[in-house]
N, C-alpha and C positions, 0 to 999 in steps of 0.2 A: 626600353622594356625593363620592368621591375622583376628581376628573376627570383628574388626572395618571395615576392607576392605570388608569382606563378607556382613556385614550389609549394607554398602554403595552400594554394588552391587545389593542386593535385593531391596533396595529402588529405585535404578536406573532403575530396570526393571518395577516397578510400574510407575515411571515417564515416561518411554518410552511408556507404554500402554496408559497413559492419553494424552500424546502428539499426539500419533497416532489417538486417538479419538477426538483430538482438544478440549479436556475438559479443562475448566478454572481451574479445581482443580489440574492441573499439577503444577501450581505455588505454591500451598501449599506444595506439595512434594518437589518442587524446592527450598524451604527454608531449609528443613531438610537435603537433600542430600549434598549440598555444605558444610554445617556446619561439616559434617562427613569427607568429602574429604579434607578439609583444613588440618586436622591432618595426614591423610593418605599420601598425597603428600609431606607434609613437612618432614615427616620421611624418605621418599624415595629420598629426595634431588631434587624434582621437584618444584623448587621455583616459576617459572612462573605459573605452574598449581595451586600452593597454592594461589597465588595472584588472579588468574582468578576465583577461587571459592568464594573469597570475592565479586568480581564483580557479580557472579551468585546470591549471596544472595540479593544484591541490585536490580539486574535485575528482580528477582522473584517478588519483591514487586511492581516494576514498571509495569511488565507484567500483574500482577493481576489487578492493577488499570486500565490499558489501555484496557484490554480485557473486563472488566466489564463496563467501561464507553462507550466502542464502539466509535461511531462517533457522540457523542452528543445525543444518544438515550438510552433507557433503555435496548436495546438488546445488546448482546455481539458483539464484533468487528468481522466483516466478514473476511473471507479468501480472499486475493487479490494477484495479481501479484506485484512484486517489480517495482515501477515506474521507467521508463527509466532514468529520470533526476536524480535519486539518485545513479545510478551505478558509475559514475565518482567520486563524492565525497566519496562514500563508499570505492572505490578501493584505493583512495589516503590515506584515514584514515587507511586502512588495511596495506598498505606498510609502512606508518610512524610508526604505532604501532608495527609491526613486527621488524623494524629496531631498535626502541627504546628499546624494551624488550631484543632483542639479545645483544645489547650493554651493557645493565645493567647486564645481566647474565654473559657475558664474563668478564666484568671488576670488578664486585662486588660480585660474588658468586663462589662456587666451582663446579658448574654444569658441567657435562661432556657431556651433550646433549643440549647445548644452542640453536642451530639452530632449531632442531626439536621441542623443548619445546616452543620456541618463535613462530614458525609457527602455532602450534596447538592453542596456547593462543590467538594470534592475530585473527586467523580465527574464533575461538570460540566467541570472542567479537562481531564480525560482525554477526555470526549466531544467537547469543542470542538476539541481537537488532532486527534482521529480524523476529525472532520468536515472540518477543513482539509486533511487528507491524502486525503479522499474515500474512507474505508474504509466499506464497507457495514455493518459491525458497530457503527458509531457509533449506529445506531438502537436497538440492544439496550441500550446504555448509557443512552440518553435515555428508554427505557421505564421503567427503574428510577428515574432522576432525577425524571421527571414524576409518577410514582405517589406517591413519598415527598413531593415538593413540594406536591402537591395537598392532602394531609392537613395538612402543616405550615402552609400559608397559610390554611386554614380556622381552625386554632388561633389564628393571628395576625389574624383578622378581615379578611383580604385576599380577599374573596369573588370579585371579578372575576378576580384573578390565580389563585386556586384553580381556578375554572372553566376558565381558559385552560390551565392545566397538566393538568387532567383531560382536556381535549380533546387536548392534546399527546400524552398517553399512548396514547389511542386511535389517533391519526394515526400515531404512531411505529410501530405494528404494520403499518399499511398502507404506510408509507414504506419499511419494511425490504423488503417483497416488491416494491414498486415499483422500488427501486434494484437488487434482484436481477435483475429483468427488464431493466433498463437497462444492466447490465454488458456490456461488449463480448464478442462471441462470433462464431464463424464458423458461418454457417447450416448446419443439418443437412438438406441437400437431396440427392436422388439424383444430380443433375447434378454435385455437388461431390465425389462419390466415384468410385473406380475399383476394378475387380476386383483381388483379391489373387493375384498369380502364385504358385503353390504352390512353385515351385522355389527362390525366394529369400525368400519370406515377407514381401513388401512389402504394407503396407496403408495406408490414408489415414484416420486418425482425425479426429474433429471436435475441434479445440482450443478450449478455453474457459478462463475464469479459475478454473474448478473443477479444472483440471489442476494437480497439484503434483508435478513431477518431483523425483527425489532430488538432481539436480544440473543446473545450467544452465551451459553453456559459451558465453561471449561471445567470438567470434572477431574478428579485426582487419579485417573488411570495413567496409562502411558501417554506421554505428550505426543500430539500428532506429528507425523513425519512426512506425510504426503503433501504435495504442493497445494491441493485444493482446500483441505481443512485449514492448513496454515494460512493460506491467503484469505479465506473467509474470516478467520479469527483476527487476522491483522487489520482488515478493513471494516471490522464490526464497529457500529456506532455505540453499542452498549454491551459490556462484557461483565458477566458474573462468574467469579471463581468459587468452586466448591472447596472451602477450607484449604487444605495443603496444596491444591493446584496453584494457589497464588504464589507459592515459593518459586516455582519454575517460571511462571508468567512474568513475575517482577524481575527475576534474574535475567531474563531475555530483554529487559529494557522497557516493559510495558507496565501500565498502571490500570487495574480493573476499575469498573464503576462501583462494584460491590463485592464483598467476600462473605459468603454465607456458609454456616456450618457450626459444629460444636466447638471449634477452635483448638482441638487437641493436636492438630498437625501443622498449624501455622507457626513459622519461625518467630522467635522473640523479637527479632529486628522488625519484621513486618507488623507484628502486633503493636509495636510502639510507633512505627513510622506511619502506618495506615489505619490507626485506631478509629478514625472518623468514618470509614467505609465498611468496617467489620460489623456484620449483623449476626451476633452469636445466638445459637439456638441449642440448648443443652439436651434436648429430647433425644434419648438413646434408642427410642423405638422407631425413629424415622431416619433414613440415610440422608447424606448431605445433598445428593442430587434431587431428592424429593423436596427438601427444604429450599433449594435453589429455584426449582420450577415454581413452587408456590410463592416464593418471593417475587419472581418475575411477574406472575399473574397478579399479585397484589399491587405491582407497580404499573399495571395496565398493559403489559407486554403480552400480546396474543400470538406472536409469530416467533418461535424460539428454535434455535439451532443448538444441539448438544454435541460437543466434541470431547475427545479424550476419555470416553467412558469405558474403554476396553483395555485389556492388558493388566499386568500386575496380578492381583488376586482374582481367581476365577469366580469366587462367590460374589465379589463386588461387580464383576463384569456381568454375570447373569442377572444380578439384581438391577443393575442399571438398564440392561436391555429390556427387562420385563416391566419396569416402572411405567413407561408411556402406555403400554397395553393396559396396565391396571387403572391408570387415570382415565383412559378411554372408556373402560368398562364401568368403573365405579365413581369417577369424578375425583376432584381434589377437595382440599379443605375449603376452597373458595367456590365450590359448586361446580356445575357442569356447563359453564359458559363456553361459547365457541372459542377454541384455541387450537392453533396449528403448530405442531412441533416436528422438526426434522432431526433425526438421530444420525450423526455421521461418525463412522469409525473407519479403521483401516481395513475392515472385513466387508462391510456392506453399507448401503445407504437406504433408509426407509423413512417413511413419514407417518404421522399419526394425527388424525383429526380429533380434537377434544370436543365431544358432542355434549 
């Protein structure tokens, strides 16, 4: 009996339970488990799996820091969907990693399962990165990894490990739906809704992470602190920053698709670094949120989410809140074409139909 493999299997079960619960302590166990499997896989001649466990050790440290840091708040990182804009680069990295590992195993090792070993390793790298980012779709990746691994480890006479990965594959299905239920959302209760006044077309939708607006406008109020607007901002496919809002957005490691405003509150560094996406409008009679909305409409974006529009100066907050109402009533510079905007703040959520 391989007692080292058995120990790794038992620790793996603990890791799986913590991952299922989305507990940050899975990363502590995630440091111990790969340290054991480095020796198990090396003895079995699974060299790519040996290497991936070194990566797992480093990823566990990264994951712990990322989940604890969250999105710039004291709370843990929320569960979100994988942003659509990351799918293509992630796929390209996956293909390149798979090809490179297979080439190394074929040419520089005595592995008799180079293709399967490479496939599992490359997909595991992607899955671990997605887990560190707390993307719910990471479970779909692990379903494939676990199913293929189960068969490979039977072939390599690692029966405890094969059984563990077979169990992983089953739990991955339950884990996916568990995380879906744990994703932040606003409760759909009658008390949270208001009647829609027919004359201006206002309604109050239930925002959740399944909402994917065509554009998100980040205004220069207080930066969002709640999980929901932070997650919607993070997974957005198109982000427009209102002038100085770009300073904090870029500081947090993101790059907007456009920066709109008079340019008076953008840092000099960003003016130089992101000059190609700055759309300056010096009109002092129109605020930056108005300019951003009209810019989005000019780009064909008809479903817009506004975040960060409250806090700091009260006159700006009131102006930002009243702006969608004014556009509903009087239209914008681009006419009264159908457009739907959701305004998300830390105080309330409401939506406006641009008629």
